[in-house]
Phi, psi and omega in degrees: 000317178301326179295322178294322179294320179297321181275359178080021178264155177243152178246120179256129175251129179252133178261085180275144172260123181274137180225168179295320182291323177294319177295318178298315181295320177296318178296316180294324178295316179295317180295322178297317177297318179297321179293323177296315178296319178296321177299319177295321178296317178297320178301311180295315181296317180295322177296317179295312180296319179297320178294317178293318180296322179294320180295320185260003179068033183272102187294319180297320178297323178295319179294319179295316180293329179281346183272351187299323180298320179293321180295314180295318179297317179296318180297314180292328177295317177296319179298316179294325177295327178294338179294341181274354182305314179300326178291324182288325182265356177073046182294335181288342180292335182277001181289135179293150181293153178290154184302326181270358183083178182287337185293332186267001180286139178296146178090348179263131177294137184276000000 
């Protein structure tokens, strides 16, 4: 830290409160990125397998290579459905009340 002060840099410390919903959102963000990368890998692999299957007349390989859009779509659909889990279990109910109470929130009739 003294070195940062000498160079004119500042160090900010954030006091975050960790919650289940925050952890869930972080996990879903990481999982979403992984699924996108996996989808790209499947695309390249299916194209490669489809090309090889076409060259050698391998019927099973053609069917497997042709199934990749459905597999990726089903996986992403399940992932998007998982985004609704917090709504289904009522994760927002565990949020601590605001310091002023509900009466002072904008948009709420007083």
